[in-house]
Legacy VTK file of the C-alpha trace (Angstrom):
# vtk DataFile Version 3.0
C-alpha trace
ASCII
DATASET POLYDATA
POINTS 379 float
-21.206 34.771 28.564
-22.933 31.774 27.229
-20.860 31.773 24.081
-17.606 31.861 26.047
-18.856 29.123 28.306
-19.742 26.868 25.255
-16.222 27.279 23.759
-14.648 26.471 27.138
-16.791 23.344 27.178
-15.586 22.437 23.810
-12.107 22.781 24.853
-12.537 20.596 28.129
-14.332 17.898 26.061
-11.217 17.754 23.732
-8.881 17.814 26.599
-10.616 14.800 28.224
-11.038 12.901 25.026
-9.147 9.472 25.461
-7.287 8.165 22.478
-6.277 4.763 24.088
-7.958 1.929 22.058
-10.769 0.134 23.842
-9.515 -3.258 22.679
-6.016 -4.155 23.329
-4.563 -7.533 23.047
-1.228 -9.178 21.869
-2.623 -10.251 18.446
-3.795 -6.700 17.626
-0.322 -5.522 18.577
1.291 -7.993 16.254
-1.129 -7.226 13.445
-0.619 -3.511 13.641
3.368 -3.872 13.953
3.299 -6.461 10.858
1.300 -4.015 8.853
3.723 -1.309 9.331
6.706 -3.562 8.506
4.808 -4.456 5.317
4.425 -0.766 4.376
8.243 -0.516 4.806
8.939 -3.605 2.893
6.911 -1.992 -0.071
8.750 1.361 0.174
12.261 0.080 0.627
12.391 -1.778 -3.038
10.614 1.294 -4.633
13.393 3.849 -3.241
16.078 1.422 -3.989
15.045 1.227 -7.611
15.367 5.100 -7.948
19.235 4.669 -7.788
19.571 2.325 -10.819
18.771 2.697 -14.542
16.188 0.328 -16.201
17.710 -3.090 -16.933
20.057 -3.279 -14.238
20.664 -6.895 -13.118
20.082 -7.833 -9.363
23.849 -8.342 -8.867
24.419 -4.875 -10.191
21.967 -3.492 -7.812
23.295 -5.114 -4.707
26.793 -4.524 -5.380
26.425 -0.903 -6.018
23.556 -0.308 -3.512
25.519 -1.551 -0.520
28.368 0.828 -1.092
26.443 4.156 -1.486
25.166 6.801 0.748
21.643 5.816 -0.370
22.018 2.479 1.193
22.589 4.128 4.597
19.812 6.509 4.082
17.584 3.481 3.529
18.944 1.864 6.867
17.860 5.007 8.661
14.399 4.704 7.099
14.236 1.144 8.084
15.082 1.938 11.751
12.539 4.842 11.698
9.941 2.356 10.031
10.766 -0.228 12.701
10.256 2.318 15.483
6.955 3.130 13.973
5.961 -0.423 14.132
7.296 -0.871 17.717
5.087 1.928 18.828
1.934 0.484 17.128
2.860 -2.928 18.819
2.886 -1.356 22.244
-0.031 0.877 21.532
-2.545 -1.912 20.765
-1.053 -4.758 23.021
-2.085 -4.893 26.635
-0.484 -2.156 28.964
2.784 -3.069 30.429
2.804 -6.352 28.401
6.033 -7.193 26.603
5.138 -10.567 24.836
3.988 -8.897 21.563
6.901 -6.620 21.385
9.300 -9.395 21.959
7.533 -11.686 19.455
7.717 -8.833 16.762
11.452 -8.323 17.441
12.043 -12.044 16.958
9.881 -12.319 13.952
11.822 -9.424 12.181
15.043 -11.022 12.897
14.037 -14.421 11.675
12.800 -12.689 8.489
15.962 -10.986 7.947
18.077 -14.191 8.393
16.334 -15.659 5.423
16.062 -12.537 3.219
18.689 -11.934 0.619
21.767 -9.999 1.755
23.517 -7.180 -0.197
26.744 -8.453 -1.887
29.141 -6.868 0.289
32.114 -8.061 2.332
31.560 -5.330 4.993
30.706 -7.078 8.401
29.366 -3.736 9.666
26.991 -3.236 6.718
25.674 -6.758 7.042
25.181 -6.260 10.741
23.213 -2.987 10.214
21.216 -4.456 7.557
20.192 -7.301 9.873
19.513 -5.305 12.912
17.980 -1.826 11.552
14.376 -2.820 11.559
14.559 -5.010 14.693
16.532 -2.308 16.575
13.833 0.315 15.547
11.083 -2.028 16.622
12.651 -2.428 20.047
13.314 1.289 20.528
10.082 2.387 19.469
8.352 0.049 21.823
10.477 0.955 24.793
9.875 4.478 24.279
6.247 3.970 23.995
6.138 1.935 27.195
8.282 4.308 28.936
5.926 7.332 28.082
2.958 5.185 28.919
4.369 4.337 32.338
5.439 7.942 32.926
2.034 9.080 32.294
0.118 6.255 34.002
-1.736 8.468 36.339
-3.113 10.803 33.583
-5.178 9.545 30.757
-3.737 9.640 27.320
-5.136 12.396 25.152
-5.855 12.855 21.460
-3.578 15.148 19.708
-5.830 17.959 18.927
-6.077 19.733 15.624
-3.684 22.614 15.030
-6.531 25.084 15.405
-9.996 24.329 16.899
-11.519 27.602 17.541
-12.068 30.558 15.254
-11.591 28.764 11.958
-12.910 30.977 9.191
-14.737 29.914 5.999
-13.250 30.839 2.756
-15.559 32.858 0.358
-15.363 31.597 -3.099
-14.130 34.826 -4.727
-11.397 34.991 -2.244
-10.300 31.300 -2.777
-10.260 31.954 -6.532
-8.094 34.976 -6.076
-5.665 33.333 -3.667
-5.262 30.220 -5.843
-4.694 32.358 -8.964
-1.950 34.265 -7.291
-0.317 31.183 -5.769
-0.618 28.669 -8.479
-1.993 30.401 -11.570
1.488 30.776 -13.165
2.290 27.072 -12.279
-0.739 25.865 -13.845
-0.233 27.892 -16.961
3.379 26.524 -17.252
2.255 22.928 -16.415
-0.577 22.861 -19.065
1.677 24.750 -21.720
4.373 22.217 -21.287
2.020 19.347 -21.462
0.186 20.347 -24.510
2.423 22.855 -26.215
4.792 20.047 -27.369
7.959 21.832 -26.018
11.039 19.768 -25.134
11.799 19.021 -21.567
15.029 19.824 -19.657
16.480 18.749 -16.421
16.537 20.589 -13.024
19.644 22.637 -11.718
20.340 24.528 -8.589
19.517 27.772 -10.677
16.141 26.254 -11.549
15.483 25.386 -7.989
16.305 28.857 -6.780
13.984 30.320 -9.391
11.275 27.974 -8.251
11.785 29.186 -4.620
11.472 32.811 -5.680
8.464 32.032 -7.669
6.776 30.451 -4.540
7.960 32.936 -2.006
6.777 35.941 -4.012
3.201 34.699 -4.592
3.054 33.536 -1.017
3.861 37.068 0.294
1.086 38.657 -2.065
-1.505 36.070 -1.046
-0.725 36.646 2.577
-1.054 40.417 2.083
-4.292 39.911 0.242
-5.750 37.814 3.448
-4.363 40.254 5.816
-6.223 42.914 4.048
-9.420 40.925 4.476
-8.689 40.384 8.317
-8.094 36.662 7.726
-6.668 35.015 11.018
-3.168 34.282 9.370
-2.063 32.451 12.639
-4.512 29.613 11.798
-2.429 28.690 8.688
0.510 27.916 10.813
1.328 24.333 11.594
2.588 23.078 15.076
5.759 21.145 14.640
6.516 18.252 16.848
8.658 15.119 17.077
5.687 12.800 16.936
4.513 14.619 13.783
7.732 13.715 12.036
7.070 10.073 12.580
3.566 10.369 11.435
4.953 12.330 8.316
7.346 9.204 7.685
4.245 6.909 7.836
2.165 9.207 5.776
4.923 9.217 3.096
5.023 5.336 3.165
1.306 5.386 2.591
1.698 7.750 -0.413
4.340 5.534 -1.823
1.847 2.538 -1.528
-0.993 4.243 -3.119
1.093 5.659 -5.956
2.614 2.100 -6.631
-0.985 0.778 -6.548
-1.989 3.268 -9.166
1.163 2.472 -11.369
0.264 -1.209 -11.304
-3.310 -0.367 -12.472
-2.087 1.623 -15.302
0.234 -1.001 -16.378
3.451 -0.325 -18.490
3.630 3.034 -20.114
6.003 4.657 -22.332
8.651 6.969 -20.957
7.169 9.974 -19.283
8.323 13.699 -19.398
9.149 13.390 -15.563
11.654 10.488 -16.454
13.453 12.475 -19.077
13.637 15.587 -16.739
15.027 13.421 -13.854
17.580 11.836 -16.393
18.840 15.338 -17.200
18.936 16.759 -13.666
22.044 17.469 -11.717
21.609 19.095 -8.490
23.246 19.550 -5.060
21.844 19.370 -1.440
22.390 23.065 -1.029
19.817 23.490 -3.681
17.493 20.539 -3.079
16.897 21.052 0.735
15.650 24.591 0.573
13.455 23.678 -2.468
11.871 20.630 -0.688
11.295 22.663 2.478
9.696 25.781 0.747
7.611 23.678 -1.588
6.252 21.643 1.145
5.337 24.489 3.258
3.970 26.497 0.354
1.593 23.973 -1.101
0.276 22.448 2.100
-0.322 25.876 3.822
-2.367 27.312 0.977
-4.060 24.002 -0.357
-4.884 22.202 2.917
-4.722 24.965 5.620
-6.464 27.569 3.573
-8.288 26.022 0.739
-9.557 22.653 1.966
-10.387 23.787 5.327
-11.833 27.097 4.211
-14.247 25.261 1.911
-15.280 22.590 4.453
-18.787 24.178 4.397
-19.385 22.717 0.844
-18.724 19.150 2.295
-15.470 17.310 2.767
-15.519 15.415 -0.424
-16.056 18.601 -2.461
-13.266 20.493 -0.655
-10.878 17.407 -1.255
-11.827 17.240 -4.902
-11.080 20.812 -5.483
-7.790 20.498 -3.760
-6.877 17.565 -5.874
-7.770 19.321 -9.080
-5.336 22.149 -8.335
-2.584 19.564 -7.486
-3.235 17.712 -10.967
-3.330 20.969 -12.901
0.142 22.086 -11.216
1.838 18.699 -11.970
0.316 17.774 -15.266
3.672 18.491 -16.879
4.816 15.339 -15.509
2.816 13.308 -17.862
-0.343 10.945 -17.173
1.545 8.688 -14.905
3.183 11.382 -12.854
-0.187 13.038 -12.455
-1.899 9.815 -11.300
0.911 9.470 -8.910
0.229 12.990 -7.598
-3.530 12.401 -7.369
-2.751 9.320 -5.025
-0.609 11.441 -2.895
-2.953 14.315 -2.796
-5.780 11.901 -1.885
-3.828 10.425 1.071
-2.764 14.020 2.386
-6.253 15.432 1.948
-7.980 12.619 3.809
-5.468 12.576 6.639
-5.819 16.423 7.099
-9.671 16.230 6.902
-9.797 13.549 9.630
-7.110 15.074 11.873
-6.676 18.716 11.177
-2.859 18.471 11.652
-0.755 20.103 8.941
2.778 19.417 10.182
2.721 15.656 9.386
1.687 16.355 5.944
4.278 18.955 5.418
7.012 16.513 6.806
5.671 13.775 4.276
5.724 16.349 1.436
9.293 17.096 2.246
10.397 13.699 2.143
8.545 13.087 -1.160
10.252 16.254 -2.641
13.732 15.157 -1.366
14.218 11.387 -2.052
13.535 11.263 -5.617
16.412 13.692 -6.384
18.907 11.889 -4.460
19.968 9.942 -7.511
20.730 13.324 -9.238
23.081 14.831 -6.709
26.592 15.741 -7.775
LINES 1 380
379 0 1 2 3 4 5 6 7 8 9 10 11 12 13 14 15 16 17 18 19 20 21 22 23 24 25 26 27 28 29 30 31 32 33 34 35 36 37 38 39 40 41 42 43 44 45 46 47 48 49 50 51 52 53 54 55 56 57 58 59 60 61 62 63 64 65 66 67 68 69 70 71 72 73 74 75 76 77 78 79 80 81 82 83 84 85 86 87 88 89 90 91 92 93 94 95 96 97 98 99 100 101 102 103 104 105 106 107 108 109 110 111 112 113 114 115 116 117 118 119 120 121 122 123 124 125 126 127 128 129 130 131 132 133 134 135 136 137 138 139 140 141 142 143 144 145 146 147 148 149 150 151 152 153 154 155 156 157 158 159 160 161 162 163 164 165 166 167 168 169 170 171 172 173 174 175 176 177 178 179 180 181 182 183 184 185 186 187 188 189 190 191 192 193 194 195 196 197 198 199 200 201 202 203 204 205 206 207 208 209 210 211 212 213 214 215 216 217 218 219 220 221 222 223 224 225 226 227 228 229 230 231 232 233 234 235 236 237 238 239 240 241 242 243 244 245 246 247 248 249 250 251 252 253 254 255 256 257 258 259 260 261 262 263 264 265 266 267 268 269 270 271 272 273 274 275 276 277 278 279 280 281 282 283 284 285 286 287 288 289 290 291 292 293 294 295 296 297 298 299 300 301 302 303 304 305 306 307 308 309 310 311 312 313 314 315 316 317 318 319 320 321 322 323 324 325 326 327 328 329 330 331 332 333 334 335 336 337 338 339 340 341 342 343 344 345 346 347 348 349 350 351 352 353 354 355 356 357 358 359 360 361 362 363 364 365 366 367 368 369 370 371 372 373 374 375 376 377 378
């Protein structure tokens, strides 16, 4: 009875935990929103460069960029990033105050007036380019204020981890077995490609289908092993939410910033194997979307929800280090630069999961990370 009462007390404490910041003022709201817009400004050029070969002139980039589907996708990203910025402005500014939100919208509009426009004669595209971020800021702030007003009588609660109670610790032998089943073949291929001197080839829909099968089959085998050992499989499941999608987009932006920082530290490098593979790749959305979805779920469920969380008794830093090591070994075939970028992405994912316990935003960010680089290879 005392054990049950303790669990109930823990649940009540989590339910009553208030996530509203203690200090809220206009300047904090503007600072938070500006930081989000700056992240967006760093991600946008990085994604835009994926469309063009090295050496393309600015005029060539703008002319082609404004007439492609990628440009429209980037405007949607701008709108989503603006919505996240608007929500941050409303979250950190005084309750029911609109000054910070209005100033943020005006500041974004002024910035776009003086920024360089794409070279296109379409008035509609120019208008979309001008208003995408500002409209996102306004919509995000309005939505946050509406939800805040709707729940004015009840305190805002922190989003709990996916699973709070009954989280098992993973025995070392079991972790080794599951990792060998799930990632042993991938690691062997990755190291063989990196050190064996074999030539690289691009990706195709047939390759993507093979990769999906190579992930689903080991996943079923690993889950069967865990089931035989009475592991609570339900604790591996994420809890999807619309808010988690928004957090995933911001998390992906953070991984882009971290990867870009690592690239700047490494300096100019010769052509990497992953660059040659992407140049030779020709895929379709029918092959790309399932792969991005399956790969995101497969890796994050077994690396974060199972391995990192299960090894938490050894300390958060040790658990994160083991997970990052597995990621590096799996992606070593991409070359040193690609592996360094994967290290940065894995570090962001692991730290976020260690602090929040939420898996779905990480899966959403991984899905975007697996989808966007291949947009330039679509046929």
